[in-house]
All heavy atoms as an XYZ file, in Angstrom:
988
protein
N      20.368     22.284      4.209
C      19.584     21.007      4.241
C      18.607     21.156      5.421
O      18.903     21.519      6.482
C      20.581     19.862      4.457
C      19.855     18.447      4.387
S      20.991     17.131      4.704
C      21.900     17.046      3.236
N      17.324     20.743      5.157
C      16.309     20.796      6.100
C      16.507     19.679      7.221
O      17.251     18.769      6.974
C      14.870     20.661      5.475
O      14.780     19.305      5.131
N      15.857     19.914      8.307
C      15.937     18.934      9.421
C      15.378     17.563      8.975
O      16.045     16.568      9.275
C      15.166     19.399     10.627
C      15.841     20.504     11.390
O      17.075     20.662     11.299
N      15.083     21.295     12.098
N      14.281     17.587      8.100
C      13.727     16.295      7.635
C      14.745     15.620      6.722
O      14.964     14.368      6.859
C      12.532     16.545      6.868
O      11.453     16.945      7.754
N      15.376     16.346      5.827
C      16.377     15.804      4.867
C      17.546     15.261      5.721
O      18.042     14.139      5.369
C      16.793     16.858      3.839
C      17.679     16.274      2.868
C      16.997     15.247      1.944
N      18.059     14.638      1.180
C      18.022     13.287      0.826
N      16.948     12.627      1.173
N      18.908     12.801      0.098
N      18.016     15.902      6.767
C      19.125     15.390      7.577
C      18.716     14.043      8.208
O      19.524     13.156      8.279
C      19.569     16.400      8.592
C      20.480     17.557      8.020
C      21.113     18.322      9.122
N      20.171     19.212      9.774
C      19.860     20.429      9.330
N      20.389     20.855      8.195
N      18.961     21.171     10.014
N      17.469     14.106      8.766
C      16.949     12.789      9.419
C      16.898     11.701      8.399
O      17.345     10.584      8.696
C      15.538     13.125      9.971
C      14.958     11.972     10.729
C      13.678     12.411     11.459
N      12.699     12.921     10.560
C      11.602     12.261     10.201
N      11.399     11.020     10.598
N      10.711     12.844      9.417
N      16.409     11.977      7.193
C      16.390     10.940      6.162
C      17.764     10.472      5.839
O      17.998      9.211      5.795
C      15.729     11.383      4.891
C      14.304     11.865      5.038
C      13.866     12.885      4.149
C      13.422     11.349      5.907
C      12.573     13.363      4.224
C      12.065     11.786      6.021
C      11.639     12.803      5.161
O      10.423     13.229      5.271
N      18.753     11.292      5.732
C      20.080     11.013      5.342
C      20.738     10.200      6.470
O      21.479      9.218      6.157
C      20.898     12.217      4.998
C      22.295     11.848      4.373
C      22.094     11.060      3.159
O      21.342     11.452      2.186
N      22.713      9.915      3.030
N      20.466     10.513      7.758
C      21.004      9.689      8.865
C      20.454      8.315      8.811
O      21.302      7.368      8.991
C      20.636     10.392     10.182
C      21.428     11.559     10.580
C      21.208     11.896     12.090
N      19.841     12.113     12.463
C      19.223     13.320     12.369
N      19.830     14.378     11.941
N      17.926     13.456     12.759
N      19.227      8.120      8.463
C      18.662      6.745      8.363
C      19.332      6.058      7.208
O      19.762      4.904      7.365
C      17.156      6.802      8.128
C      16.537      5.468      8.132
C      16.220      4.816      9.284
C      16.344      4.739      6.935
C      15.721      3.522      9.314
C      15.807      3.479      6.911
C      15.494      2.791      8.116
N      19.455      6.622      6.089
C      20.124      6.052      4.882
C      21.552      5.636      5.165
O      22.014      4.522      4.931
C      20.029      6.950      3.649
C      18.517      7.094      3.224
C      20.882      6.411      2.529
C      18.254      8.261      2.257
N      22.294      6.549      5.867
C      23.636      6.303      6.266
C      23.736      5.096      7.250
O      24.603      4.168      7.120
C      24.311      7.485      6.884
C      24.544      8.597      5.924
O      24.473      8.333      4.701
O      24.774      9.729      6.348
N      22.751      5.009      8.202
C      22.724      3.931      9.182
C      22.414      2.617      8.453
O      23.038      1.564      8.757
C      21.719      4.247     10.244
N      21.493      2.605      7.534
C      21.192      1.426      6.716
C      22.418      0.947      5.991
O      22.762     -0.249      6.035
C      20.054      1.792      5.786
C      19.671      0.697      4.793
C      18.620     -0.144      5.036
C      20.402      0.505      3.594
C      18.299     -1.103      4.186
C      19.999     -0.452      2.673
C      19.023     -1.322      2.964
N      23.084      1.853      5.329
C      24.280      1.529      4.547
C      25.377      0.925      5.491
O      25.956     -0.164      5.157
C      24.842      2.796      3.841
O      23.863      3.264      3.028
C      26.092      2.482      3.034
N      25.638      1.528      6.611
C      26.611      1.084      7.547
C      26.255     -0.304      8.107
O      27.092     -1.212      8.216
C      26.847      2.085      8.677
O      27.269      3.312      8.122
C      27.839      1.566      9.731
N      24.985     -0.466      8.487
C      24.529     -1.771      9.010
C      24.739     -2.958      8.060
O      25.136     -4.070      8.519
C      23.092     -1.658      9.443
N      24.598     -2.660      6.769
C      24.702     -3.770      5.729
C      26.178     -3.958      5.306
O      26.443     -4.981      4.667
C      23.828     -3.475      4.543
C      22.407     -3.977      4.801
C      21.312     -3.184      5.086
C      21.997     -5.312      4.880
N      20.299     -3.941      5.305
C      20.557     -5.253      5.194
C      22.594     -6.551      4.751
C      19.832     -6.416      5.357
C      21.871     -7.674      4.890
C      20.446     -7.638      5.148
N      27.097     -3.160      5.789
C      28.539     -3.445      5.479
C      29.032     -4.671      6.246
O      29.894     -5.357      5.763
C      29.396     -2.149      5.847
C      29.242     -1.005      4.955
C      30.053      0.187      5.567
C      29.659     -1.284      3.580
N      28.511     -4.825      7.460
C      28.846     -5.961      8.287
C      27.649     -6.301      9.060
O      27.561     -6.028     10.266
C      29.984     -5.621      9.173
C      30.551     -6.759      9.967
O      30.345     -7.963      9.614
O      31.213     -6.513     11.000
N      26.681     -6.994      8.458
C      25.333     -7.112      9.057
C      25.317     -8.109     10.248
O      25.964     -9.152     10.201
C      24.466     -7.589      7.934
C      25.400     -8.281      7.021
C      26.712     -7.537      7.079
N      24.550     -7.696     11.237
C      24.202     -8.603     12.367
C      22.695     -8.263     12.715
O      22.204     -7.194     12.331
C      25.042     -8.405     13.600
O      24.758     -7.031     14.147
C      26.516     -8.527     13.354
N      22.066     -9.209     13.441
C      20.708     -8.860     13.874
C      20.642     -7.588     14.683
O      19.709     -6.802     14.487
N      21.626     -7.381     15.537
C      21.661     -6.202     16.415
C      21.819     -4.927     15.554
O      21.145     -3.908     15.770
C      22.717     -6.277     17.470
N      22.791     -4.930     14.628
C      22.932     -3.749     13.788
C      21.713     -3.425     12.936
O      21.364     -2.222     12.846
C      24.194     -3.938     12.899
C      25.511     -3.819     13.602
C      26.651     -3.920     12.624
N      27.849     -4.021     13.373
C      28.641     -5.131     13.504
N      28.230     -6.181     12.758
N      29.701     -5.178     14.172
N      21.134     -4.428     12.334
C      19.938     -4.147     11.475
C      18.761     -3.830     12.237
O      18.008     -2.934     11.826
C      19.723     -5.461     10.613
C      20.869     -5.637      9.591
C      20.731     -7.093      8.988
C      20.976     -4.618      8.570
N      18.531     -4.409     13.358
C      17.337     -4.108     14.190
C      17.414     -2.695     14.806
O      16.417     -2.099     15.159
C      17.113     -5.161     15.279
O      18.105     -5.226     16.227
N      18.698     -2.185     14.966
C      18.846     -0.832     15.526
C      18.277      0.182     14.610
O      18.048      1.320     15.056
C      20.344     -0.582     15.806
N      18.019     -0.162     13.356
C      17.278      0.798     12.456
C      15.827      1.022     12.868
O      15.198      2.032     12.342
C      17.367      0.264     11.054
C      18.717      0.087     10.469
C      18.619     -0.641      9.120
C      19.410      1.471     10.200
N      15.290      0.174     13.687
C      13.820      0.167     13.917
C      13.429      0.652     15.317
O      14.149      0.437     16.289
C      13.299     -1.266     13.703
C      13.449     -1.758     12.312
C      14.516     -2.349     11.842
C      12.470     -1.487     11.374
C      14.709     -2.759     10.529
C      12.635     -1.824     10.048
C      13.718     -2.518      9.641
N      12.230      1.194     15.411
C      11.659      1.572     16.677
C      11.317      0.322     17.463
O      11.190     -0.778     16.897
C      10.437      2.411     16.459
N      11.116      0.448     18.773
C      10.849     -0.744     19.628
C       9.655     -1.510     19.132
O       9.667     -2.726     19.220
C      10.596     -0.286     21.115
C      11.899      0.174     21.769
O      12.986     -0.203     21.257
O      11.803      0.977     22.730
N       8.587     -0.817     18.731
C       7.328     -1.511     18.343
C       7.193     -1.580     16.798
O       6.083     -1.696     16.244
C       6.175     -0.830     18.961
C       6.020      0.671     18.503
O       6.926      1.194     17.884
N       4.837      1.225     18.729
N       8.292     -1.597     16.092
C       8.200     -1.629     14.636
C       7.725     -2.956     14.107
O       7.680     -3.962     14.824
C       9.608     -1.359     14.055
N       7.418     -2.929     12.781
C       6.998     -4.126     12.062
C       7.675     -4.177     10.751
O       7.998     -3.045     10.169
C       5.506     -4.190     11.820
N       8.130     -5.350     10.253
C       8.648     -5.529      8.973
C       7.958     -6.613      8.224
O       7.486     -7.593      8.852
C      10.189     -5.778      8.980
C      10.544     -7.107      9.599
C      10.995     -4.668      9.614
C      11.967     -7.586      9.500
N       7.991     -6.531      6.935
C       7.428     -7.572      5.995
C       8.333     -7.726      4.818
O       8.649     -6.755      4.198
C       6.002     -7.204      5.614
C       5.355     -8.315      4.753
C       3.934     -7.929      4.364
N       2.993     -7.878      5.470
C       2.311     -9.067      5.882
N       2.500    -10.191      5.294
N       1.451     -8.859      6.830
N       8.672     -8.985      4.530
C       9.452     -9.371      3.404
C       8.762    -10.384      2.564
O       7.814    -11.071      3.132
C      10.838     -9.952      3.861
C      11.750     -8.913      4.422
N      12.966     -9.264      4.942
C      11.675     -7.583      4.539
C      13.540     -8.143      5.355
N      12.771     -7.153      5.170
N       9.044    -10.491      1.330
C       8.346    -11.491      0.476
C       8.381    -12.871      1.052
O       9.418    -13.327      1.684
C       9.213    -11.440     -0.840
C       9.740    -10.115     -0.870
C      10.074     -9.775      0.554
N       7.304    -13.587      1.022
C       7.211    -14.887      1.566
C       6.746    -15.020      2.980
O       6.492    -16.079      3.479
N       6.625    -13.876      3.702
C       6.178    -13.879      5.100
C       4.700    -13.968      5.086
O       4.016    -13.186      4.436
C       6.631    -12.559      5.798
C       8.065    -12.550      6.109
S       8.387    -10.919      6.987
C      10.044    -11.265      7.530
N       4.141    -14.877      5.938
C       2.747    -14.942      6.129
C       2.261    -13.787      6.919
O       1.119    -13.248      6.675
C       2.358    -16.239      6.756
N       3.001    -13.308      7.934
C       2.691    -12.284      8.865
C       3.941    -11.398      8.982
O       5.040    -11.905      8.853
C       2.279    -12.858     10.216
C       1.028    -13.703     10.125
C      -0.217    -12.911      9.784
O      -0.289    -11.739     10.212
O      -1.122    -13.468      9.143
N       3.754    -10.131      9.342
C       4.925     -9.332      9.569
C       5.608     -9.728     10.866
O       5.065    -10.379     11.746
C       4.342     -7.904      9.693
C       2.934     -8.129     10.014
C       2.462     -9.436      9.488
N       6.902     -9.346     10.957
C       7.643     -9.546     12.202
C       7.354     -8.334     13.052
O       7.613     -7.226     12.559
C       9.153     -9.716     11.906
C       9.958     -9.816     13.152
C       9.413    -10.942     10.995
N       7.027     -8.493     14.278
C       6.562     -7.443     15.117
C       7.552     -7.193     16.285
O       7.835     -8.162     17.024
C       5.167     -7.684     15.665
C       4.079     -7.897     14.606
C       2.821     -8.346     15.264
C       3.932     -6.706     13.792
N       8.051     -6.014     16.387
C       8.855     -5.588     17.617
C      10.346     -5.716     17.261
O      10.806     -6.598     16.546
N      11.134     -4.860     17.862
C      12.583     -4.760     17.554
C      13.291     -6.053     18.018
O      14.168     -6.540     17.288
C      13.219     -3.632     18.287
C      14.789     -3.503     17.916
C      15.486     -2.485     18.689
N      15.051     -1.101     18.263
C      15.316     -0.042     19.054
N      15.903     -0.138     20.171
N      14.821      1.092     18.589
N      12.884     -6.734     19.077
C      13.580     -7.940     19.517
C      13.310     -9.006     18.572
O      14.220     -9.835     18.129
C      13.061     -8.366     20.882
C      13.539     -7.423     22.041
O      14.550     -6.693     21.789
O      12.929     -7.454     23.070
N      12.030     -9.158     18.040
C      11.730    -10.192     17.002
C      12.454     -9.823     15.676
O      12.937    -10.749     15.002
C      10.194    -10.287     16.855
N      12.540     -8.582     15.321
C      13.246     -8.280     14.158
C      14.730     -8.569     14.288
O      15.275     -9.073     13.292
C      13.057     -6.682     13.817
C      11.619     -6.423     13.508
C      14.040     -6.202     12.858
C      11.221     -4.887     13.457
N      15.328     -8.343     15.404
C      16.754     -8.798     15.637
C      16.890    -10.282     15.425
O      17.743    -10.727     14.766
C      17.225     -8.384     17.017
C      18.673     -8.780     17.222
C      19.238     -8.249     18.569
O      18.572     -7.467     19.226
O      20.373     -8.726     18.908
N      16.010    -11.108     16.016
C      16.031    -12.576     15.843
C      15.887    -12.987     14.351
O      16.576    -13.820     13.877
C      14.978    -13.291     16.734
C      15.392    -13.186     18.176
C      14.413    -14.055     19.007
N      12.990    -13.699     18.945
C      12.410    -12.705     19.588
N      13.110    -12.033     20.501
N      11.122    -12.569     19.481
N      14.958    -12.256     13.661
C      14.768    -12.557     12.246
C      16.113    -12.293     11.480
O      16.506    -13.149     10.684
C      13.588    -11.648     11.675
C      13.539    -11.763     10.151
C      13.059    -12.862      9.531
C      13.996    -10.620      9.460
C      13.039    -12.864      8.167
C      13.943    -10.582      8.086
C      13.455    -11.787      7.381
O      13.408    -11.784      6.057
N      16.646    -11.102     11.632
C      17.897    -10.793     10.955
C      19.050    -11.712     11.340
O      19.860    -12.029     10.602
C      18.262     -9.333     11.014
C      17.431     -8.468     10.092
C      16.668     -7.493     10.587
C      17.454     -8.724      8.716
C      15.915     -6.633      9.708
C      16.777     -7.883      7.851
C      15.976     -6.855      8.350
N      19.089    -12.121     12.605
C      20.125    -13.102     13.019
C      19.983    -14.388     12.238
O      20.997    -14.953     11.784
C      19.973    -13.401     14.542
C      20.644    -12.363     15.446
O      21.542    -11.691     15.000
O      20.212    -12.344     16.666
N      18.776    -14.812     11.967
C      18.555    -16.030     11.186
C      18.974    -15.794      9.682
O      19.699    -16.655      9.116
C      17.024    -16.398     11.225
O      16.672    -16.567     12.604
C      16.771    -17.650     10.374
N      18.659    -14.655      9.153
C      19.047    -14.315      7.770
C      20.573    -14.312      7.646
O      21.070    -15.004      6.749
C      18.450    -12.945      7.383
C      19.040    -12.462      6.045
C      16.937    -13.044      7.298
N      21.268    -13.642      8.532
C      22.718    -13.500      8.498
C      23.377    -14.903      8.793
O      24.367    -15.165      8.112
C      23.246    -12.427      9.461
C      24.769    -12.419      9.530
C      22.721    -11.082      9.039
N      22.798    -15.671      9.613
C      23.374    -17.038      9.909
C      23.258    -17.927      8.676
O      24.188    -18.667      8.424
C      22.665    -17.647     11.087
N      22.135    -17.775      7.873
C      21.966    -18.571      6.778
C      22.964    -18.157      5.632
O      23.414    -19.051      4.809
C      20.530    -18.489      6.208
N      23.220    -16.882      5.485
C      24.161    -16.321      4.484
C      25.017    -15.235      5.060
O      24.768    -14.086      4.879
C      23.372    -15.773      3.281
C      22.866    -16.806      2.286
C      23.827    -17.862      1.875
N      25.022    -17.425      1.183
C      25.432    -17.845     -0.008
N      24.749    -18.736     -0.669
N      26.580    -17.387     -0.511
N      26.096    -15.649      5.803
C      26.949    -14.632      6.436
C      27.652    -13.708      5.391
O      28.043    -12.627      5.777
C      28.027    -15.444      7.145
C      27.666    -16.894      7.035
C      26.511    -17.004      6.094
N      27.668    -14.099      4.146
C      28.283    -13.288      3.102
C      27.279    -12.301      2.491
O      27.631    -11.542      1.533
C      28.943    -14.061      2.055
C      27.985    -15.057      1.334
O      26.847    -15.240      1.913
O      28.309    -15.558      0.268
N      25.966    -12.259      2.946
C      25.038    -11.344      2.401
C      25.347     -9.922      2.699
O      25.591     -9.558      3.847
C      23.647    -11.730      2.963
C      22.444    -10.835      2.556
C      22.258    -10.921      1.051
C      21.233    -11.224      3.341
N      25.324     -9.125      1.633
C      25.532     -7.644      1.780
C      24.540     -6.906      0.869
O      24.210     -7.390     -0.227
C      26.952     -7.234      1.303
C      28.060     -7.936      2.136
C      28.082     -7.452      3.567
N      29.189     -7.971      4.393
C      29.180     -9.135      5.020
N      28.053     -9.891      5.035
N      30.171     -9.576      5.686
N      24.092     -5.725      1.338
C      23.230     -4.869      0.565
C      23.982     -3.578      0.348
O      24.598     -3.042      1.212
C      21.927     -4.602      1.253
C      20.759     -5.517      0.881
C      21.008     -6.909      1.372
C      19.446     -4.905      1.496
N      23.837     -3.020     -0.843
C      24.498     -1.738     -1.149
C      23.397     -0.853     -1.865
O      22.836     -1.221     -2.833
C      25.636     -1.967     -2.184
C      26.370     -0.691     -2.604
C      27.414     -1.109     -3.651
N      26.932     -1.799     -4.846
C      26.404     -1.140     -5.917
N      26.252      0.159     -5.907
N      25.986     -1.846     -6.958
N      23.166      0.320     -1.203
C      22.168      1.187     -1.858
C      22.631      1.646     -3.233
O      23.789      1.976     -3.482
C      22.123      2.440     -0.901
C      22.537      1.839      0.398
C      23.507      0.794      0.037
N      21.680      1.697     -4.123
C      21.918      2.207     -5.494
C      21.310      3.558     -5.681
O      21.945      4.445     -6.278
C      21.280      1.193     -6.533
C      21.920     -0.181     -6.494
C      21.362      1.791     -7.947
C      21.192     -1.182     -7.347
N      20.126      3.749     -5.049
C      19.419      5.102     -5.177
C      18.482      5.161     -4.021
O      18.035      4.158     -3.437
C      18.644      5.124     -6.453
N      18.151      6.343     -3.582
C      17.277      6.601     -2.508
C      16.276      7.736     -2.897
O      16.581      8.567     -3.804
C      18.032      7.017     -1.250
O      18.724      8.265     -1.475
C      18.989      5.977     -0.769
N      15.174      7.733     -2.271
C      14.205      8.832     -2.406
C      13.419      8.966     -1.123
O      13.390      7.983     -0.326
C      13.214      8.509     -3.559
N      12.871     10.125     -0.900
C      12.077     10.321      0.331
C      10.854     11.110     -0.041
O      10.767     11.834     -0.932
C      12.937     11.222      1.369
O      13.195     12.425      0.758
C      14.182     10.513      1.775
N       9.855     10.792      0.773
C       8.557     11.538      0.620
C       7.843     11.533      1.958
O       7.652     10.418      2.506
C       7.686     10.881     -0.419
N       7.502     12.682      2.466
C       6.814     12.784      3.748
C       7.731     12.100      4.840
O       8.885     12.466      4.930
C       5.390     12.278      3.691
C       4.623     12.835      2.654
N       4.184     14.102      2.554
C       4.256     12.296      1.393
C       3.575     14.440      1.449
N       3.573     13.334      0.725
N       7.238     11.091      5.546
C       8.063     10.325      6.487
C       8.484      9.053      5.989
O       8.715      8.122      6.788
C       7.344     10.230      7.807
C       7.255     11.466      8.619
O       8.115     12.342      8.504
O       6.261     11.637      9.410
N       8.624      8.941      4.718
C       9.026      7.640      4.123
C      10.290      7.751      3.343
O      10.572      8.697      2.624
C       7.883      7.185      3.113
O       6.622      7.150      3.810
C       8.182      5.846      2.483
N      11.178      6.681      3.516
C      12.439      6.590      2.851
C      12.386      5.355      1.968
O      11.947      4.294      2.437
C      13.618      6.439      3.842
C      14.947      6.200      3.107
C      13.701      7.710      4.691
N      12.729      5.517      0.711
C      12.809      4.379     -0.270
C      14.314      4.171     -0.568
O      15.002      5.103     -0.834
C      12.111      4.717     -1.518
C      10.649      4.997     -1.382
C      10.268      6.294     -1.107
C       9.701      3.984     -1.606
C       8.856      6.633     -1.007
C       8.352      4.274     -1.428
C       7.920      5.575     -1.122
N      14.724      2.868     -0.426
C      16.110      2.527     -0.726
C      16.136      1.431     -1.763
O      15.664      0.339     -1.504
C      16.878      2.130      0.500
C      16.855      3.223      1.535
C      18.311      1.753      0.114
C      17.595      2.884      2.869
N      16.615      1.752     -2.997
C      16.742      0.749     -4.059
C      18.182      0.254     -3.835
O      19.140      0.999     -3.782
C      16.661      1.463     -5.421
C      16.908      0.563     -6.552
N      17.235      1.042     -7.736
C      16.938     -0.800     -6.674
C      17.472      0.057     -8.602
N      17.255     -1.044     -7.964
N      18.313     -1.089     -3.654
C      19.573     -1.719     -3.316
C      19.964     -2.862     -4.181
O      19.115     -3.380     -4.922
C      19.537     -2.166     -1.838
C      18.343     -2.920     -1.379
C      17.260     -2.357     -0.702
C      17.987     -4.299     -1.626
N      16.373     -3.363     -0.539
C      16.803     -4.550     -1.091
C      18.669     -5.273     -2.383
C      16.219     -5.803     -1.085
C      18.038     -6.589     -2.438
C      16.811     -6.805     -1.759
N      21.231     -3.164     -4.157
C      21.744     -4.345     -4.798
C      22.239     -5.258     -3.680
O      23.061     -4.822     -2.839
C      22.844     -4.121     -5.827
C      23.353     -5.405     -6.442
C      24.418     -5.151     -7.504
O      25.256     -4.312     -7.316
N      24.259     -5.842     -8.673
N      21.807     -6.494     -3.666
C      22.315     -7.507     -2.693
C      23.180     -8.517     -3.374
O      23.117     -8.698     -4.575
C      21.104     -8.246     -2.079
N      24.156     -9.027     -2.577
C      24.951    -10.068     -3.089
C      25.209    -11.070     -2.061
O      25.280    -10.739     -0.849
C      26.321     -9.450     -3.658
O      27.027     -8.890     -2.561
N      25.405    -12.325     -2.467
C      25.788    -13.408     -1.567
C      26.448    -14.422     -2.500
O      25.833    -14.978     -3.366
C      24.522    -13.998     -0.871
N      27.717    -14.721     -2.235
C      28.416    -15.579     -3.101
C      28.533    -14.990     -4.522
O      28.753    -13.791     -4.648
N      28.205    -15.803     -5.516
C      28.241    -15.376     -6.870
C      26.967    -14.758     -7.392
O      26.875    -14.324     -8.535
C      28.596    -16.610     -7.792
C      29.931    -17.234     -7.418
C      31.121    -16.295     -7.784
O      31.140    -15.639     -8.813
O      32.072    -16.185     -6.915
N      25.941    -14.707     -6.530
C      24.636    -14.265     -6.947
C      24.348    -12.851     -6.470
O      24.752    -12.489     -5.332
C      23.566    -15.210     -6.359
O      23.856    -16.501     -6.767
C      22.194    -14.758     -6.876
N      23.808    -12.013     -7.320
C      23.369    -10.658     -6.883
C      21.927    -10.455     -7.438
O      21.500    -11.052     -8.376
C      24.322     -9.641     -7.408
O      24.278     -9.515     -8.744
N      21.198     -9.569     -6.733
C      19.899     -9.198     -7.178
C      19.588     -7.805     -6.548
O      20.285     -7.323     -5.772
C      18.830    -10.227     -6.629
C      18.749    -10.342     -5.202
C      17.792     -9.776     -4.326
C      19.622    -11.114     -4.263
N      18.042    -10.149     -3.029
C      19.176    -10.963     -3.012
C      20.761    -11.931     -4.503
C      19.759    -11.511     -1.861
C      21.365    -12.479     -3.365
C      20.862    -12.266     -2.088
N      18.473     -7.232     -7.052
C      18.091     -5.927     -6.587
C      16.663     -5.957     -5.978
O      15.920     -6.856     -6.206
C      18.026     -4.973     -7.811
C      19.374     -4.610     -8.403
C      19.361     -3.638     -9.518
O      18.272     -2.960     -9.665
O      20.356     -3.531    -10.222
N      16.504     -4.992     -5.130
C      15.188     -4.822     -4.428
C      15.013     -3.406     -3.963
O      15.900     -2.621     -4.183
N      13.884     -3.211     -3.355
C      13.560     -1.884     -2.834
C      12.952     -2.156     -1.470
O      12.084     -2.872     -1.294
C      12.561     -1.145     -3.780
C      13.141     -0.878     -5.140
C      12.086      0.165     -3.064
C      12.147     -0.351     -6.070
N      13.479     -1.302     -0.543
C      12.887     -1.256      0.800
C      12.157      0.110      0.976
O      12.645      1.155      0.481
C      13.960     -1.297      1.963
C      14.466     -2.751      2.152
O      13.894     -3.648      1.625
O      15.455     -2.851      2.987
N      11.023      0.003      1.633
C      10.331      1.221      1.966
C      10.137      1.319      3.466
O       9.654      0.374      4.079
C       8.865      1.192      1.309
C       8.076      2.395      1.721
C       6.669      2.366      0.939
N       5.998      1.142      0.808
C       5.129      0.715      1.746
N       4.805      1.406      2.803
N       4.556     -0.468      1.564
N      10.632      2.363      4.038
C      10.551      2.577      5.500
C       9.734      3.793      5.860
O       9.900      4.850      5.234
C      12.012      2.779      6.059
C      12.938      1.685      5.843
C      13.835      1.761      4.796
C      12.888      0.538      6.616
C      14.748      0.672      4.574
C      13.796     -0.519      6.412
C      14.698     -0.409      5.384
N       8.822      3.588      6.816
C       8.100      4.776      7.397
C       8.776      5.125      8.719
O       8.903      4.299      9.612
C       6.622      4.419      7.643
C       5.815      5.625      8.087
C       4.300      5.298      8.207
N       4.133      4.249      9.160
C       3.415      3.108      8.978
N       2.855      2.906      7.814
N       3.256      2.271      9.945
N       9.263      6.313      8.740
C      10.133      6.760      9.900
C       9.213      7.408     11.031
O       8.252      8.095     10.675
C      11.194      7.768      9.511
C      12.190      7.243      8.482
C      13.325      8.293      8.325
C      12.774      5.830      8.853
N       9.669      7.172     12.192
C       9.191      7.942     13.330
C      10.384      8.384     14.106
O      11.202      7.509     14.639
C       8.296      7.108     14.251
C       7.693      7.916     15.400
C       6.746      7.112     16.302
N       7.555      6.176     17.037
C       7.296      4.847     17.077
N       6.336      4.360     16.351
N       8.054      4.030     17.772
N      10.730      9.626     14.033
C      12.002     10.063     14.556
C      13.105      9.558     13.660
O      12.996      9.666     12.416
N      14.139      9.052     14.280
C      15.369      8.527     13.490
C      15.190      7.056     13.165
O      16.128      6.426     12.617
C      16.608      8.745     14.231
C      17.005     10.232     14.167
O      16.585     10.894     13.227
O      17.795     10.710     15.012
N      14.087      6.401     13.596
C      13.934      4.938     13.388
C      12.700      4.621     12.514
O      11.791      5.467     12.469
C      13.731      4.285     14.795
C      14.969      4.414     15.678
N      15.116      5.416     16.521
C      16.112      3.655     15.714
C      16.271      5.335     17.119
N      16.880      4.261     16.643
N      12.754      3.505     11.907
C      11.645      2.997     11.132
C      10.629      2.399     12.049
O      10.970      1.604     12.899
C      12.092      2.039     10.114
N       9.352      2.743     11.760
C       8.289      2.068     12.537
C       7.648      0.966     11.671
O       6.949      0.101     12.184
C       7.210      3.068     13.034
C       6.463      3.776     11.899
C       5.461      4.794     12.479
O       5.287      4.883     13.682
O       4.838      5.446     11.654
N       7.974      1.066     10.391
C       7.389      0.003      9.499
C       8.414     -0.072      8.327
O       8.830      0.906      7.743
C       6.006      0.330      8.964
C       5.445     -0.760      8.169
C       5.065     -1.955      8.653
C       5.343     -0.608      6.743
C       4.540     -2.987      7.849
C       4.812     -1.575      5.943
C       4.420     -2.785      6.472
O       3.923     -3.796      5.731
N       8.739     -1.301      7.920
C       9.595     -1.531      6.788
C       9.029     -2.660      5.986
O       8.610     -3.742      6.558
N       9.026     -2.487      4.664
C       8.577     -3.498      3.749
C       9.548     -3.588      2.601
O      10.029     -2.609      2.083
C       7.155     -3.322      3.175
C       7.004     -2.019      2.435
C       6.650     -4.422      2.329
N      10.034     -4.862      2.253
C      10.956     -5.087      1.202
C      10.235     -5.669      0.016
O       9.349     -6.513      0.158
C      12.078     -5.982      1.716
N      10.733     -5.348     -1.179
C      10.222     -5.862     -2.367
C      11.456     -6.455     -3.197
O      12.340     -5.690     -3.515
C       9.513     -4.819     -3.257
C       8.309     -4.162     -2.489
N       7.087     -4.785     -2.477
C       8.312     -3.060     -1.781
C       6.301     -4.033     -1.745
N       6.994     -2.949     -1.294
N      11.394     -7.770     -3.430
C      12.506     -8.382     -4.189
C      11.893     -9.732     -4.681
O      10.988    -10.224     -4.174
C      13.777     -8.529     -3.399
C      13.666     -9.268     -2.168
C      13.780    -10.657     -2.041
C      13.472     -8.584     -0.926
C      13.653    -11.357     -0.884
C      13.351     -9.238      0.272
C      13.408    -10.626      0.257
N      12.703    -10.286     -5.612
C      12.280    -11.679     -6.149
C      12.663    -12.719     -5.200
O      13.893    -12.999     -5.100
C      12.897    -11.854     -7.517
C      12.525    -13.142     -8.119
O      11.724    -13.897     -7.570
O      13.019    -13.379     -9.285
N      11.802    -13.282     -4.427
C      12.075    -14.284     -3.445
C      12.606    -15.624     -4.063
O      13.350    -16.368     -3.462
C      10.864    -14.565     -2.641
O       9.814    -15.039     -3.427
N      12.394    -15.841     -5.390
C      12.966    -16.984     -6.056
C      14.476    -16.920     -6.088
O      15.165    -17.915     -5.926
C      12.417    -17.208     -7.467
N      15.040    -15.714     -6.278
C      16.439    -15.519     -6.258
C      17.030    -15.851     -4.893
O      18.042    -16.599     -4.758
C      16.767    -14.121     -6.662
O      16.255    -13.832     -7.935
C      18.342    -13.872     -6.664
N      16.360    -15.472     -3.871
C      16.843    -15.686     -2.524
C      16.797    -17.172     -2.174
O      17.703    -17.689     -1.573
C      15.990    -14.874     -1.458
C      16.413    -15.232     -0.067
C      16.157    -13.356     -1.729
N      15.739    -17.826     -2.688
C      15.684    -19.301     -2.474
C      16.819    -19.987     -3.123
O      17.424    -20.957     -2.627
C      14.288    -19.821     -2.930
C      13.163    -19.603     -1.981
C      11.966    -20.319     -2.348
N      11.384    -20.045     -3.696
C      10.684    -18.990     -4.055
N      10.209    -18.207     -3.028
N      10.207    -18.850     -5.187
N      17.233    -19.582     -4.335
C      18.351    -20.129     -5.032
C      19.684    -19.852     -4.354
O      20.572    -20.724     -4.326
C      18.444    -19.706     -6.533
O      18.766    -18.376     -6.597
N      19.803    -18.738     -3.724
C      21.015    -18.433     -2.942
C      21.051    -19.282     -1.719
O      22.153    -19.830     -1.384
C      20.925    -16.915     -2.534
C      22.102    -16.603     -1.528
C      21.186    -16.023     -3.808
N      19.943    -19.527     -1.020
C      19.908    -20.383      0.148
C      20.348    -21.803     -0.279
O      21.069    -22.518      0.409
C      18.568    -20.391      0.769
C      18.226    -19.236      1.581
C      16.980    -19.412      2.403
N      16.464    -18.238      2.714
C      15.126    -17.827      2.633
N      14.261    -18.755      2.314
N      14.723    -16.669      2.960
N      19.790    -22.268     -1.391
C      20.030    -23.613     -1.858
C      21.516    -23.790     -2.195
O      22.103    -24.862     -2.025
C      19.155    -23.984     -3.081
N      22.180    -22.760     -2.637
C      23.619    -22.836     -3.057
C      24.537    -22.815     -1.875
O      25.689    -23.167     -1.967
C      23.942    -21.655     -3.985
N      24.034    -22.416     -0.695
C      24.882    -22.308      0.512
C      25.060    -23.647      1.195
O      24.481    -24.581      0.965
C      24.363    -21.281      1.430
O      23.084    -21.622      1.885
């Protein structure tokens, strides 16, 4: 296995582990200090690891039962794609995250999923 493939796999493993018992600290540890993330419905990206930690703290506080499980992964250049299934309560949905890596951390992450499903999950909580 090449060094790049090992690096990608370490990131995928860290993502998987973080979502087994998610906290803002665990999820933000995937990102570089000056990283940015964008999720559906965001007017602007979240900038910096500290802000990313606060964002994920809010997500987990709203739905402590939220879990993501990778279904498939792919890599290209310094990019990791993770197709996942999320669940919270009785609802599940799928999405895809795209991460651009710098070293072992993501410097940019963008998620693609149906935000209407997430709104219905929030309303049910």
